[in-house]
LOKOLDREN-483706 format. One line per 10 residues: number of its first residue (from 1); for each residue x, y, z of N, C-alpha, C. Coordinates in Angstrom, 2 decimals. Layout:
% residues N
NUM) X:Y:Z:X:Y:Z:X:Y:Z  ...
% end
This chain:
% residues 193
1) 116.42:45.82:-80.88:116.94:46.41:-82.09:116.14:45.86:-83.27  115.76:46.74:-84.19:114.99:46.27:-85.35:115.85:45.42:-86.28  115.19:44.50:-86.96:115.85:43.63:-87.93:115.36:44.02:-89.33  116.14:43.72:-90.38:115.67:43.97:-91.74:114.31:43.29:-91.97  113.39:44.03:-92.54:112.06:43.52:-92.79:111.05:43.86:-91.70  111.53:44.27:-90.51:110.61:44.69:-89.45:109.88:45.95:-89.89  108.61:46.04:-89.51:107.78:47.20:-89.82:107.19:47.71:-88.52  107.31:49.02:-88.28:106.67:49.64:-87.11:105.84:50.82:-87.60  104.74:51.07:-86.89:103.84:52.15:-87.27:103.53:53.02:-86.07  103.33:54.31:-86.35:102.90:55.24:-85.33:101.52:55.75:-85.76
11) 100.45:55.28:-85.11:99.10:55.68:-85.52:98.78:57.14:-85.22  99.53:57.76:-84.35:99.29:59.16:-83.99:99.86:60.10:-85.05  101.09:59.84:-85.49:101.76:60.73:-86.44:101.54:60.32:-87.89  101.06:59.10:-88.11:100.87:58.61:-89.48:102.14:58.11:-90.13  103.15:57.80:-89.33:104.43:57.32:-89.86:104.48:55.80:-89.86  105.20:55.25:-90.82:105.49:53.81:-90.88:106.93:53.66:-91.35  107.66:52.78:-90.70:109.05:52.50:-91.07:109.17:51.02:-91.39  109.78:50.72:-92.55:110.14:49.35:-92.91:111.67:49.31:-92.96  112.26:48.62:-91.99:113.70:48.60:-91.86:114.34:47.77:-92.98  115.34:48.34:-93.62:116.08:47.65:-94.68:117.40:47.09:-94.15
21) 117.96:47.74:-93.14:119.17:47.24:-92.48:118.95:47.38:-90.98  119.77:46.71:-90.22:119.61:46.76:-88.77:120.91:47.03:-88.03  121.83:47.76:-88.62:123.06:48.00:-87.88:122.83:49.00:-86.76  123.73:48.96:-85.83:123.76:49.99:-84.80:125.22:50.27:-84.53  125.48:51.39:-84.00:126.85:51.73:-83.67:127.34:52.98:-84.38  128.62:53.25:-84.21:129.21:54.49:-84.69:129.71:54.44:-86.12  129.84:53.26:-86.71:130.38:53.18:-88.06:129.36:52.76:-89.10  128.21:52.30:-88.68:127.24:51.76:-89.62:126.08:52.74:-89.81  125.40:52.57:-90.93:124.22:53.38:-91.24:122.97:52.54:-91.06  121.86:53.21:-90.76:120.57:52.57:-90.72:119.82:53.02:-91.97
31) 119.29:52.07:-92.73:118.51:52.35:-93.94:117.09:51.85:-93.72  116.12:52.69:-94.09:114.73:52.25:-93.98:113.87:52.99:-95.00  112.72:52.36:-95.29:111.69:53.01:-96.10:110.79:53.73:-95.12  110.54:55.00:-95.40:109.74:55.85:-94.54:108.45:56.20:-95.29  107.32:55.94:-94.66:106.01:56.24:-95.23:105.30:57.21:-94.30  104.60:58.15:-94.89:103.89:59.16:-94.11:102.54:59.42:-94.77  101.47:59.09:-94.04:100.14:59.22:-94.63:99.74:60.69:-94.75  98.75:60.99:-95.60:98.28:62.38:-95.73:97.89:62.94:-94.35  98.32:64.15:-94.08:98.08:64.77:-92.77:99.11:64.36:-91.73  99.99:63.43:-92.07:100.99:62.94:-91.12:102.16:63.90:-90.95
41) 102.91:63.69:-89.89:104.03:64.58:-89.56:105.11:63.81:-88.82  106.32:64.35:-88.89:107.42:63.77:-88.14:107.15:63.87:-86.65  107.60:62.91:-85.92:107.36:62.80:-84.49:107.49:64.13:-83.77  106.45:64.52:-83.07:106.49:65.71:-82.23:106.08:67.00:-82.90  105.95:67.02:-84.21:105.59:68.23:-84.96:106.56:69.37:-84.72  107.64:69.12:-84.01:108.60:70.17:-83.72:109.96:69.76:-84.27  110.77:70.75:-84.54:112.11:70.47:-85.05:112.94:69.76:-83.99  113.78:68.86:-84.47:114.71:68.16:-83.60:116.09:68.21:-84.24  117.08:67.81:-83.46:118.48:67.88:-83.88:119.15:66.55:-83.58  119.96:66.06:-84.53:120.80:64.90:-84.29:122.20:65.42:-84.01
51) 122.72:65.26:-82.79:124.02:65.83:-82.45:125.19:65.32:-83.30  125.18:64.02:-83.65:126.33:63.48:-84.40:125.92:62.66:-85.61  124.64:62.69:-85.95:124.15:61.89:-87.08:123.74:62.79:-88.24  123.95:62.27:-89.45:123.43:62.90:-90.66:122.26:62.06:-91.15  121.21:62.74:-91.62:120.02:62.04:-92.10:119.81:62.40:-93.57  119.76:61.38:-94.42:119.58:61.60:-95.84:118.24:61.07:-96.32  117.58:61.82:-97.20:116.28:61.46:-97.76:116.38:61.34:-99.27  115.71:60.35:-99.83:115.57:60.17:-101.27:114.07:59.94:-101.50  113.36:60.99:-101.91:111.90:60.92:-102.01:111.48:60.11:-103.22  110.65:59.09:-102.97:110.16:58.18:-104.01:108.79:58.59:-104.54
61) 107.90:59.03:-103.62:106.56:59.43:-104.05:105.95:60.37:-103.01  104.94:61.12:-103.44:104.26:62.06:-102.56:104.98:63.40:-102.50  104.46:64.27:-101.65:105.05:65.60:-101.44:105.39:65.75:-99.97  106.67:65.90:-99.69:107.16:65.98:-98.33:107.48:67.43:-97.98  106.77:67.96:-96.97:107.13:69.27:-96.45:108.39:69.12:-95.61  109.33:70.04:-95.80:110.63:69.93:-95.15:111.02:71.29:-94.55  111.49:71.26:-93.32:112.09:72.44:-92.71:113.46:72.02:-92.20  114.50:72.61:-92.76:115.88:72.33:-92.35:116.53:73.67:-92.03  116.95:73.82:-90.77:117.48:75.12:-90.36:116.36:76.14:-90.51  116.64:77.23:-91.19:115.63:78.26:-91.42:114.93:78.14:-92.75
71) 115.26:77.11:-93.54:114.67:76.95:-94.88:113.51:75.97:-94.84  112.46:76.31:-95.59:111.29:75.42:-95.69:110.95:75.27:-97.17  110.68:74.03:-97.58:110.32:73.75:-98.96:109.54:72.46:-99.05  109.08:72.14:-100.26:108.40:70.88:-100.52:109.26:70.03:-101.44  109.53:68.82:-100.99:110.30:67.86:-101.78:109.33:67.00:-102.59  109.67:66.76:-103.83:108.86:65.93:-104.72:109.68:64.73:-105.17  109.04:63.72:-105.78:109.78:62.52:-106.18:111.04:62.85:-106.99  112.11:62.18:-106.62:113.41:62.42:-107.25:114.29:63.35:-106.44  113.71:64.05:-105.47:114.48:64.97:-104.63:115.31:64.17:-103.63  116.56:64.54:-103.53:117.46:63.97:-102.52:118.03:65.13:-101.72
81) 118.07:64.94:-100.41:118.68:65.97:-99.58:119.22:65.33:-98.31  120.16:66.01:-97.70:120.77:65.54:-96.46:120.63:66.61:-95.39  120.43:66.17:-94.17:120.37:67.06:-93.02:121.64:66.82:-92.22  122.55:67.80:-92.20:123.79:67.63:-91.44:123.52:67.55:-89.94  124.45:66.94:-89.21:124.32:66.89:-87.76:124.24:68.32:-87.21  123.63:68.44:-86.05:123.44:69.71:-85.36:122.56:70.71:-86.12  121.71:70.21:-87.04:120.83:71.09:-87.81:119.37:70.81:-87.45  118.64:71.81:-86.94:117.23:71.60:-86.63:116.45:71.25:-87.90  115.54:70.28:-87.77:114.75:69.88:-88.94:113.48:69.15:-88.52  112.53:69.12:-89.43:111.30:68.36:-89.26:110.68:68.13:-90.64
91) 109.76:67.17:-90.72:109.09:66.86:-91.98:107.60:66.64:-91.73  106.81:66.76:-92.80:105.38:66.49:-92.74:104.90:66.16:-94.15  103.74:65.53:-94.25:103.16:65.24:-95.55:102.46:66.51:-96.03  102.93:67.08:-97.12:102.40:68.34:-97.65:101.43:68.11:-98.80  101.04:66.87:-99.04:100.14:66.57:-100.16:98.97:65.71:-99.75  98.29:65.18:-100.74:97.11:64.35:-100.48:97.39:62.86:-100.71  98.61:62.52:-101.10:99.01:61.12:-101.29:100.03:60.73:-100.23  100.13:59.43:-99.99:101.13:58.94:-99.05:102.53:59.30:-99.55  103.39:59.69:-98.63:104.80:59.95:-98.92:105.58:58.65:-98.74  106.54:58.42:-99.61:107.47:57.30:-99.47:108.86:57.84:-99.76
101) 109.78:57.62:-98.82:111.17:58.05:-98.99:112.10:56.95:-98.50  113.24:56.84:-99.16:114.33:56.03:-98.62:115.11:56.95:-97.69  115.41:56.46:-96.50:116.11:57.27:-95.51:117.35:56.52:-95.05  118.43:57.28:-94.88:119.66:56.74:-94.31:120.06:57.64:-93.16  120.35:57.03:-92.01:120.86:57.77:-90.87:122.23:57.19:-90.54  123.24:58.09:-90.52:124.59:57.62:-90.21:125.30:58.58:-89.27  125.99:58.06:-88.29:126.00:56.65:-87.89:124.67:56.25:-87.27  124.40:54.97:-87.27:123.10:54.47:-86.80:122.88:54.70:-85.30  123.94:54.50:-84.51:123.81:54.51:-83.06:122.64:53.61:-82.66  121.72:54.10:-81.82:120.57:53.30:-81.39:119.25:53.92:-81.84
111) 119.27:54.65:-82.96:118.08:55.36:-83.41:116.92:54.40:-83.74  117.22:53.20:-84.23:116.17:52.24:-84.52:115.40:51.85:-83.26  116.11:51.67:-82.17:115.46:51.34:-80.90:114.66:52.52:-80.38  115.16:53.74:-80.60:114.40:54.93:-80.24:113.04:54.93:-80.97  113.07:54.68:-82.29:111.81:54.64:-83.06:110.88:53.56:-82.51  111.42:52.39:-82.20:110.59:51.31:-81.67:109.88:51.75:-80.39  110.61:52.41:-79.49:110.03:52.85:-78.22:108.94:53.89:-78.45  109.25:54.94:-79.22:108.28:56.02:-79.41:107.04:55.55:-80.16  107.21:54.74:-81.19:106.07:54.25:-81.95:105.24:53.28:-81.10  105.92:52.47:-80.28:105.22:51.54:-79.40:104.37:52.27:-78.37
121) 104.92:53.33:-77.79:104.15:54.12:-76.83:102.91:54.71:-77.49  103.07:55.18:-78.73:101.92:55.74:-79.47:100.87:54.67:-79.73  101.31:53.48:-80.15:100.36:52.39:-80.41:99.59:52.01:-79.15  100.24:52.13:-78.00:99.59:51.78:-76.73:98.77:52.94:-76.14  98.65:54.04:-76.88:97.86:55.18:-76.40:98.52:55.97:-75.29  99.85:55.92:-75.23:100.57:56.59:-74.15:101.29:57.86:-74.62  100.72:58.50:-75.66:101.29:59.76:-76.16:100.17:60.77:-76.36  100.56:62.03:-76.56:99.59:63.07:-76.86:99.34:63.14:-78.37  98.62:64.14:-78.81:98.27:64.28:-80.23:99.49:64.55:-81.11  100.61:64.89:-80.53:101.85:65.11:-81.29:102.72:63.86:-81.31
131) 102.28:62.81:-80.64:103.06:61.58:-80.58:104.10:61.56:-79.48  103.99:62.50:-78.53:104.97:62.59:-77.44:104.36:62.06:-76.14  105.11:61.25:-75.39:104.61:60.76:-74.11:104.66:61.87:-73.05  104.14:61.57:-71.88:104.17:62.52:-70.77:105.59:62.90:-70.39  105.74:63.96:-69.57:107.07:64.51:-69.27:108.06:63.53:-68.67  107.65:62.70:-67.74:108.61:61.77:-67.12:109.06:60.70:-68.10  108.10:60.12:-68.85:108.47:59.11:-69.86:109.37:59.74:-70.92  109.00:60.92:-71.39:109.80:61.61:-72.42:111.21:61.89:-71.92  111.33:62.31:-70.67:112.66:62.60:-70.10:113.52:61.34:-70.04  112.94:60.22:-69.66:113.70:58.96:-69.59:114.20:58.58:-70.99
141) 113.33:58.70:-71.99:113.72:58.38:-73.37:114.78:59.37:-73.85  114.55:60.66:-73.64:115.49:61.68:-74.10:116.87:61.52:-73.45  116.89:61.15:-72.19:118.16:60.95:-71.50:118.92:59.76:-72.08  118.22:58.68:-72.33:118.86:57.47:-72.86:119.34:57.64:-74.30  118.63:58.44:-75.08:118.96:58.61:-76.49:119.52:60.00:-76.78  120.26:60.56:-75.83:120.80:61.92:-75.98:121.82:62.05:-77.11  122.49:60.94:-77.48:123.40:60.99:-78.63:122.64:61.00:-79.95  121.39:60.49:-79.93:120.61:60.39:-81.16:119.87:61.69:-81.48  119.27:62.33:-80.48:118.53:63.56:-80.78:118.17:64.34:-79.55  117.84:65.61:-79.79:117.25:66.47:-78.78:116.35:67.46:-79.51
151) 115.47:68.12:-78.77:114.54:69.06:-79.36:115.25:70.37:-79.69  114.91:70.95:-80.82:115.46:72.25:-81.20:114.68:73.34:-80.47  115.26:74.50:-80.35:114.54:75.64:-79.78:114.82:75.89:-78.32  115.32:74.90:-77.61:115.71:75.09:-76.22:117.22:74.94:-76.12  117.88:75.76:-75.33:119.33:75.60:-75.20:119.68:74.17:-74.77  120.64:73.59:-75.47:121.01:72.19:-75.24:121.40:71.95:-73.78  122.19:72.83:-73.21:122.66:72.65:-71.83:121.48:72.66:-70.85  120.56:73.60:-71.04:119.38:73.68:-70.18:118.51:72.43:-70.35  118.34:72.02:-71.60:117.53:70.83:-71.90:118.13:69.59:-71.24  119.45:69.43:-71.34:120.10:68.26:-70.76:119.95:68.23:-69.24
161) 120.08:69.41:-68.61:119.94:69.47:-67.16:118.54:69.09:-66.70  117.54:69.68:-67.35:116.15:69.38:-66.99:115.81:67.92:-67.27  116.28:67.42:-68.41:116.02:66.02:-68.78:116.65:65.08:-67.76  117.88:65.37:-67.36:118.55:64.51:-66.38:117.80:64.42:-65.07  117.33:65.56:-64.58:116.57:65.60:-63.32:115.25:64.84:-63.46  114.48:65.15:-64.51:113.20:64.48:-64.71:113.37:62.98:-64.99  114.43:62.62:-65.72:114.68:61.21:-66.02:114.95:60.41:-64.74  115.66:61.01:-63.82:115.94:60.34:-62.54:114.62:60.04:-61.82  113.74:61.01:-61.79:112.43:60.81:-61.16:111.62:59.77:-61.95  111.65:59.90:-63.27:110.91:58.97:-64.12:111.34:57.52:-63.93
171) 112.65:57.30:-63.86:113.14:55.93:-63.64:112.68:55.39:-62.28  112.68:56.26:-61.26:112.19:55.84:-59.94:110.70:55.48:-59.99  109.97:56.12:-60.89:108.54:55.85:-61.04:108.27:54.65:-61.96  109.34:54.05:-62.49:109.19:52.83:-63.29:109.20:53.02:-64.80  109.41:54.23:-65.26:109.49:54.45:-66.71:110.83:53.95:-67.23  110.82:53.47:-68.50:112.03:52.96:-69.12:112.22:53.63:-70.48  113.44:53.56:-70.96:113.74:54.08:-72.30:113.49:53.02:-73.36  113.59:51.77:-72.97:113.39:50.65:-73.88:112.51:49.63:-73.17  111.47:49.20:-73.87:110.56:48.20:-73.33:110.66:46.94:-74.18  110.81:45.77:-73.55:110.92:44.54:-74.33:109.75:44.33:-75.29
181) 108.55:44.75:-74.93:107.40:44.52:-75.81:107.50:45.31:-77.11  108.35:46.33:-77.16:108.54:47.10:-78.39:109.83:46.72:-79.11  110.85:46.33:-78.37:112.17:46.16:-78.97:112.73:44.74:-78.98  112.19:43.86:-78.18:112.71:42.50:-78.15:111.97:41.66:-79.19  112.70:41.23:-80.20:112.10:40.51:-81.33:111.31:39.28:-80.88  111.84:38.52:-79.92:111.14:37.32:-79.50:109.85:37.66:-78.77  109.86:38.73:-77.99:108.66:39.14:-77.27:107.61:39.62:-78.28  108.01:40.42:-79.29:107.05:40.92:-80.27:106.38:39.77:-81.04  107.17:38.78:-81.40:106.60:37.65:-82.15:105.64:36.89:-81.25  106.00:36.71:-79.98:105.13:36.01:-79.04:103.84:36.79:-78.83
191) 103.92:38.12:-78.69:102.73:38.94:-78.48:101.81:38.89:-79.68  102.38:38.77:-80.89:101.57:38.75:-82.10:100.90:37.40:-82.32  101.44:36.34:-81.72:100.91:35.00:-81.93:99.59:34.79:-81.22
% end
């Protein structure tokens, strides 16, 4: 689980997160500073859905391309918006300067650990050009973090069934949803030393 002050980067998508809080669970919110370099995009370049979480953005600098539901617009500094649960959405850098936004996700659940896993896989070169790992690894992650998100555009029931089957195979092949080298604070400090 990330701690306040932890910073993770995704070199594939151009995202960087600086955690401001580290709560997890159903009653707490996760707050972080979100940075997105020019040409960068939200993980996967595709819309995703948070089944029970609301995501709020307060844009500090840059121009953030936003698609929420069927609406698409550009957010500029001072723009605040919220994405209700069960609403497909995605973001990208729509300008030539780095984007900086304050983000709140509530309830936090385990979304911070999800970010650590996905960004860690990208740093290790284990993702495609969209920042997504191969099908078995992705299924294991998607199955473990099913309360946090799923991909938009595919029927949820069909997606859950396919993910469950592939995740079972993926776990047998040794894939995990959480890796200590990405999420265990003591391991990360040791690896950096």
